[in-house]
Phi, psi and omega in degrees: 000136182289137177291141177271339179223142178240134177273132180206121178049045180067013175260151174252105189257124180283129181233137178235126181236130179227150175078177179224154181130200178297139184290146178221114182264130178248126180242119191272177183273185184299123178082357185281166177221173187298327183296330184292342178277351192307308181301325180285314182299328181294345179279357181237066185293340182258023179236151170271096187272126183246127177229156177208157175262122175300143177311129184099349180245155173053234183260006178281159181290163183275133179284147176268345179219163179295134177252107180291169182304319181298326179291323179292326174297322176295321176300318179302317179298319179297322178294315178299319178298316181296329180268002181059042178257116182289312176206162188210156165287145186231132172242117178249125184247125176057241174306322178297335176292327175295315179298319181296320177296316180296319178299314182296326179281312186283329183226062188299333182288348181266357184244133176267286173239156189236134174238124179245113187242128175051051185222179184213184180273002183083230179301126184104356180280162174281121184289156175280188180295154183301315181297319180293316180294322180296330181292345181276350187295322180234162178271022184302332181295341178276348184248322187255112177296325180295315179295315180300318181295320184286329187256354187302317184296313184273348178265322187241331182063198175059207183297324179298320179288332186266333192243114181297321182295325177295317179297321180296316180296316182291326178293323178297320179292323181291330184288341186295312181219069182290151180285147173286159178300320180295309181299319180295317180297320179296320178293319179297317179296330180294345180270345187295130177083353182280141175208141176262000182305320181293340186233005181305321183290351181252011172279116192264008189264154167298125189228135172252121177257120184244138174208161174257152180271007176233048182250105182289339183278318185236095178300155183304329182305330180289319177294321178297321179296314179300315182292330180283324185273329181278123191303320186248038182259152170226151186251135171231125178254126182263118182297136175065011178269147181252199185293326185263031188295336177292334183258322181270351172228048189303317184293314183292314183289325178295327176297317177299315183292319180299320179297321178292312184294327183269358181287160179244020180278100179095137179281149175294141183244117186255355183236156181290151173299141178291141176297151179300135179295147179292140182296145177292140179297140180294139179298141180267126179271123177261143179294142180294142180294145179294141180296142179297143180290140178291139177296139179260135175273131179235000000 
């Protein structure tokens, strides 16, 4: 039987596993919980889908200190160990994309293929619109249907911004286990100062970078940067899709991702590229010795 909770650093971390088959790890965005993945996870019936609540979110225990992105990547490894998963395909969404990048760099042997959706490199990224970024300061969008309804178009764009019925469904999912203000703030603080720019070129996995062209939070330039810096990455831009496209267009986006994950183009790379060998020292040319003087007869 799969464990529902994993102990890690005195935290009780909620883990949800569904289905059977090759493992697929889903890492959610800021303030998210395992329930919010349900429509998307249902698109992978032949996969062992693994989800978890970051400490302070969902059913996981509350952190006493800020947990930086690198610590959450370490938590992912502990979850995989508890589930006896040697390596897995990984989908990181928004904040979860930062964790996925850190995981791929710090623990490359635990990742098979990597999907980065609606995410950025962190510090050094192109910021979103002011209104969209301001909406991230508090978790009020998880509590107030009116606020979520009023701000969805300029905060998330895409189908969520255009379709009232989608907003109603997503608000119902958010209401089940909304984050506390304290837990949300701790998670937000954990992102400060993090950047993948120093190591993007050393992520060795086949990577799919996905973004929507109607995402007010994460401009396309960020996806282009990731795809340009990660050696084995390719970029796909989804027309009219917004920030929440994995959830409000679950069927269409899961099809794109499944084609990538199930493809056999290129072998999975589990180890870091070897550093360039140090150049051999240039040979030193010594002057030829002067010829001995001929003996003189006197």
